[in-house]
C-alpha positions, -999 to +999 in steps of 0.1 A: -430-368+007-427-404+001-395-421+013-375-438-015-366-474-006-354-501-030-385-497-051-390-467-074-418-445-060-442-437-088-467-409-089-498-407-112-507-379-135-536-367-115-515-363-084-488-344-103-514-321-118-528-314-082-492-307-069-486-283-099-518-265-091-507-262-054-472-252-065-457-280-044-437-296-071-403-294-086-408-312-120-376-323-138-377-335-174-347-358-182-353-361-220-329-345-244-332-307-253-348-312-287-376-333-272-381-308-244-382-279-269-407-297-290-431-304-260-429-305-223-451-302-192-454-266-181-432-256-152-408-285-160-371-279-157-348-296-182-320-318-170-312-342-198-302-377-188-271-376-212-257-347-189-276-356-157-258-349-125-278-351-093-260-321-078-275-300-105-308-302-086-313-273-064-338-284-037-366-260-030-381-260+005-416-275+006-416-288-030-415-324-040-391-336-067-408-355-096-388-367-126-401-377-159-391-386-195-411-399-225-424-432-210-402-441-180-370-457-192-347-427-189-363-415-157-356-449-142-319-443-151-320-408-136-337-422-105-308-447-100-283-418-103-303-399-076-304-429-054-266-435-059-259-399-048-281-401-017-314-387-027-342-404-009-372-381-014-383-380-050-408-397-073-411-406-109-442-397-131-457-430-140-458-434-178-439-401-184-452-374-207-470-400-228-493-409-199-496-372-190-510-364-225-532-395-225-547-382-193-556-350-211-533-326-192-517-296-211-483-295-225-463-266-239-457-272-277-432-255-299-442-257-335-407-245-346-388-273-328-367-297-349-383-330-358-382-358-333-350-378-328-369-410-339-378-394-373-342-382-376-330-417-370-354-431-395-343-406-421-306-412-415-308-450-413-330-452-443-307-430-463-277-451-453-294-484-461-306-471-495-272-456-504-254-489-494-278-510-515-275-488-546-237-485-543-235-523-536-256-531-567-238-507-592-203-500-577-190-527-555-208-554-534-185-543-505-209-513-500-236-538-489-216-539-456-229-504-449-266-516-452-259-547-430-242-525-404-271-502-401-296-531-400-276-547-372-275-513-353-313-510-356-318-546-343-295-538-314-314-506-307-347-525-307-335-552-284-315-530-259-339-500-261-307-479-266-300-462-299-264-451-306-275-431-337-301-412-317-275-404-290-252-391-318-280-370-335-290-356-300-255-340-299-260-319-330-263-282-324-299-279-337-310-306-313-294-288-283-316-257-285-341-252-257 
């Protein structure tokens, strides 16, 4: 296994596929339950970042720990938690499940999973902006504050790569099923 220093140790998709075939990998998905339910890499274990505790990882002798998310942002955060708790032997799938799929490797897909969190955010944000605009035009201009608030939240989400609305929607029961 590769030692973890101050730099994150990345692993490419071809190497992960090889380790899966050799049964020498402990693959951990740190996305949210709804994302995992919709699609994940076969053999991956779910430990969502929102509830991620390094002590939840049960080490298996002879297996390398590899963490992944959608593209790498959340697995970076999980990696930092692992480092802070003393883990030194693990790697992160470079490019996440997006790179995995682009490389043509298989995923397990659930056609009955809820729609993606991004689409849920778009539906809720769009509904709130539309409602605020209609109420602002026909009831009271004060309702335009709602549209402005949602717009500001979307700008913040884009700049910070953190979406409070998505975090709230992820907590809904239908998004918790795995």
